[in-house]
Backbone as JSON, one array per atom type, in Angstrom:
{
  "sequence": "MTTPSEFTWRDLEPGVIISDAGNSREYKTGDWRSARPVVDKANCIKCGVCYLFCPDIAITQAADGTFEADLYYCKGCGICEQECYTGCITMVDEEE",
  "N": [[7.0, -6.71, 38.62], [6.67, -5.34, 35.32], [5.96, -2.22, 34.47], [3.75, -0.86, 32.36], [4.69, 1.68, 30.94], [7.67, 0.88, 31.46], [8.62, -1.36, 29.57], [10.16, -2.35, 27.42], [11.85, -3.69, 24.44], [14.22, -4.95, 24.65], [13.37, -6.41, 26.62], [12.34, -7.91, 25.63], [12.09, -11.41, 24.45], [13.33, -14.17, 22.81], [12.67, -14.18, 19.68], [9.97, -13.41, 20.22], [6.21, -12.59, 18.99], [4.45, -10.36, 18.95], [1.69, -9.56, 18.32], [-0.68, -11.6, 16.3], [1.11, -13.27, 13.69], [0.5, -12.8, 10.45], [-1.54, -10.81, 10.42], [-1.87, -8.33, 9.19], [-3.99, -7.46, 7.11], [-5.5, -6.83, 8.24], [-5.06, -3.54, 9.46], [-5.95, -0.45, 8.44], [-4.2, 0.97, 6.38], [-3.62, 3.29, 4.45], [-4.37, 5.5, 5.15], [-2.44, 6.38, 5.77], [-1.63, 8.37, 3.7], [-0.64, 10.78, 1.74], [-1.24, 11.65, -0.72], [-2.42, 10.24, -4.21], [-2.98, 7.45, -5.78], [-4.16, 7.79, -9.42], [-5.67, 6.36, -12.37], [-6.01, 6.37, -15.48], [-7.66, 4.7, -16.98], [-8.44, 4.57, -19.84], [-6.76, 4.87, -20.97], [-5.06, 3.07, -20.04], [-3.0, -0.17, -20.43], [-3.51, -2.39, -19.72], [-0.88, -3.86, -18.95], [-0.36, -4.56, -15.57], [2.58, -3.96, -14.55], [2.74, -1.33, -12.6], [1.61, -3.6, -10.77], [2.83, -5.01, -9.5], [4.94, -3.61, -9.23], [4.26, -2.47, -6.1], [4.65, -1.97, -3.54], [3.45, -2.44, -1.11], [1.38, -4.12, -1.96], [-1.45, -2.82, -3.18], [-2.38, -2.46, -5.79], [-4.82, -3.66, -7.52], [-6.46, -5.91, -9.36], [-8.88, -4.39, -11.81], [-12.12, -5.21, -13.12], [-12.7, -5.51, -15.58], [-9.84, -5.88, -16.56], [-8.07, -3.62, -16.08], [-6.58, -2.24, -14.04], [-6.11, -0.76, -10.37], [-5.96, 2.0, -7.46], [-5.72, -0.06, -4.46], [-7.08, 2.56, -2.15], [-7.62, 1.78, 0.45], [-5.2, -0.03, 1.48], [-3.15, 1.46, -0.12], [-0.86, 3.34, 0.1], [0.66, 5.69, -0.87], [2.97, 6.06, -2.24], [3.77, 6.7, -4.25], [5.27, 4.88, -6.51], [3.96, 3.28, -8.04], [3.37, 5.3, -10.32], [5.66, 6.46, -11.25], [6.63, 3.87, -12.33], [4.71, 3.52, -14.04], [4.75, 3.27, -17.91], [3.19, 4.68, -19.71], [2.7, 6.82, -18.8], [-0.09, 6.37, -17.56], [-0.96, 6.65, -14.71], [-1.3, 8.61, -12.38], [-0.76, 10.79, -9.4], [-2.11, 12.11, -7.09], [-3.06, 15.01, -5.42], [-4.32, 14.11, -1.72], [-5.95, 15.56, -0.75], [-7.82, 16.4, -3.1]],
  "CA": [[6.56, -6.76, 37.32], [7.74, -4.56, 34.97], [5.13, -1.72, 33.82], [4.15, -1.07, 29.9], [5.68, 2.11, 30.6], [9.35, 0.5, 31.88], [8.86, -2.0, 28.52], [11.79, -1.59, 26.43], [11.82, -4.46, 23.12], [15.05, -5.68, 25.64], [12.79, -7.56, 27.34], [11.33, -9.6, 24.41], [12.34, -12.87, 24.93], [14.13, -13.69, 21.36], [11.1, -15.19, 18.12], [8.97, -13.45, 20.56], [5.05, -13.04, 18.21], [3.68, -9.52, 19.39], [0.68, -10.38, 17.6], [-1.05, -13.08, 15.27], [0.93, -13.42, 12.48], [-0.3, -12.46, 9.15], [-3.23, -9.75, 10.73], [-1.51, -7.13, 8.16], [-5.02, -7.04, 5.95], [-6.61, -5.88, 9.7], [-4.85, -1.91, 9.44], [-5.59, 0.95, 6.88], [-3.06, 1.36, 5.89], [-4.48, 4.33, 3.98], [-4.66, 6.49, 6.44], [-0.5, 7.09, 5.66], [-1.01, 8.68, 2.48], [-1.13, 12.07, 1.19], [-1.04, 11.97, -1.84], [-3.62, 9.2, -4.29], [-2.68, 7.22, -7.98], [-5.18, 7.37, -10.34], [-5.32, 5.6, -12.86], [-6.14, 6.6, -16.77], [-7.92, 2.87, -17.16], [-8.8, 4.28, -21.14], [-5.15, 4.73, -21.46], [-3.87, 1.44, -19.22], [-2.63, -1.42, -21.35], [-3.23, -3.95, -18.68], [0.54, -4.57, -18.46], [0.41, -5.02, -14.93], [3.69, -3.68, -13.96], [2.29, -1.12, -11.31], [0.91, -4.63, -9.47], [4.6, -5.99, -10.07], [6.19, -3.15, -8.49], [3.22, -1.62, -5.62], [5.27, -2.63, -2.17], [2.64, -2.8, -0.7], [0.3, -4.84, -2.94], [-2.58, -2.03, -3.43], [-3.24, -2.58, -6.49], [-5.77, -4.91, -7.56], [-6.55, -5.64, -11.16], [-9.85, -4.65, -11.94], [-13.04, -6.94, -13.89], [-12.29, -4.89, -17.2], [-8.89, -6.11, -16.8], [-7.22, -1.87, -15.23], [-5.4, -1.7, -12.46], [-6.92, 1.01, -9.92], [-5.22, 1.28, -6.18], [-7.18, -0.24, -3.35], [-7.0, 3.63, -1.14], [-7.63, 0.86, 1.44], [-4.06, -0.03, 1.85], [-1.8, 2.74, -0.54], [0.22, 4.96, 1.26], [0.74, 7.25, -1.78], [4.43, 5.92, -1.95], [4.12, 7.26, -5.78], [5.84, 4.27, -6.81], [3.02, 2.82, -9.2], [3.46, 6.61, -11.49], [7.12, 5.7, -11.87], [6.97, 2.7, -13.3], [3.64, 3.53, -15.32], [5.24, 3.89, -18.82], [2.31, 4.36, -20.46], [1.87, 7.59, -17.98], [-1.44, 6.61, -17.06], [-1.15, 6.62, -13.35], [-0.92, 10.04, -12.28], [-0.83, 11.22, -8.42], [-2.89, 13.77, -7.3], [-3.67, 15.16, -3.35], [-5.51, 13.47, -1.64], [-7.68, 16.6, -0.97], [-8.87, 16.12, -4.44]],
  "C": [[6.74, -5.56, 36.66], [5.63, -3.61, 34.25], [5.09, -1.37, 32.17], [4.99, -0.26, 30.01], [7.56, 2.08, 30.53], [9.62, -0.52, 30.99], [9.56, -1.62, 28.23], [11.97, -3.07, 25.66], [13.24, -5.21, 24.38], [14.43, -6.86, 26.26], [12.28, -8.39, 27.23], [12.09, -11.0, 24.35], [12.63, -13.45, 22.98], [12.76, -14.75, 20.26], [10.19, -14.5, 19.69], [7.48, -12.24, 19.62], [4.37, -11.37, 19.08], [1.69, -9.92, 19.64], [0.07, -11.58, 16.54], [-0.18, -12.72, 14.15], [0.02, -13.66, 11.12], [-1.98, -11.36, 9.61], [-3.18, -8.2, 10.11], [-2.95, -6.49, 7.14], [-6.0, -6.09, 7.1], [-6.32, -4.29, 9.87], [-5.24, -1.82, 8.38], [-5.03, 1.37, 7.46], [-2.39, 3.07, 5.36], [-4.2, 5.34, 4.51], [-3.1, 7.61, 6.29], [-0.73, 8.52, 5.2], [-1.23, 10.63, 2.47], [-1.58, 12.69, -0.13], [-1.9, 9.7, -2.63], [-3.31, 8.98, -5.62], [-4.14, 7.43, -8.42], [-5.04, 7.3, -11.87], [-6.31, 5.82, -14.07], [-6.34, 5.34, -16.98], [-8.24, 3.29, -19.15], [-7.37, 4.48, -21.91], [-3.94, 3.31, -21.11], [-4.39, 0.64, -20.02], [-2.45, -2.16, -20.64], [-2.34, -4.16, -18.08], [0.57, -5.0, -17.06], [1.58, -3.9, -13.5], [3.93, -2.25, -12.84], [2.06, -1.38, -10.48], [2.01, -4.96, -9.09], [5.62, -4.67, -8.72], [5.38, -1.99, -7.37], [4.8, -2.26, -4.54], [4.63, -3.13, -0.71], [0.61, -3.79, -0.69], [-1.16, -4.17, -3.25], [-2.83, -2.18, -4.43], [-3.47, -3.5, -7.37], [-6.17, -4.28, -9.36], [-8.48, -5.95, -11.12], [-11.28, -5.74, -13.25], [-12.77, -6.45, -14.93], [-11.36, -5.75, -17.79], [-7.8, -4.88, -16.55], [-6.85, -2.49, -14.54], [-5.6, -0.75, -12.37], [-5.86, 0.26, -8.2], [-6.78, 0.99, -5.23], [-6.55, 0.89, -2.32], [-7.04, 2.49, 0.24], [-6.06, 1.02, 2.7], [-3.0, 0.61, 0.8], [-1.97, 3.59, 0.1], [0.48, 5.72, 0.04], [2.43, 7.15, -2.18], [4.63, 6.53, -3.22], [5.03, 6.24, -6.95], [5.03, 3.73, -8.09], [2.87, 4.03, -10.17], [4.3, 6.02, -12.2], [7.47, 4.98, -12.5], [6.07, 2.57, -14.22], [4.83, 4.38, -16.85], [4.8, 4.01, -19.78], [1.9, 6.03, -19.91], [0.34, 7.73, -17.83], [-1.81, 6.88, -15.73], [-0.51, 8.07, -13.03], [-1.28, 9.94, -10.83], [-1.47, 12.06, -7.43], [-3.16, 14.38, -5.43], [-4.47, 14.87, -3.56], [-6.68, 14.15, -1.7], [-8.59, 16.58, -2.03], [-9.24, 15.89, -4.51]]
}
């Protein structure tokens, strides 16, 4: 019998799923970031470009039509800030 310290990826059968598929919503990945996006809602034109480019689907649309980051999942990559052509998204240090 193999103990966990002796177990490697080579011991897995092809096609093995380690945990239940589709369970990524259970993991709070926002703890990884060091910066977070802040949206200036007064200047947001509600285009959704930030939503389209977010690799983590962490941008959500608020009731007023503007967009905001779901900090539970946002990893702080800054792609939303880079792609926002109106400049209404700014990355700020997580400590602020």
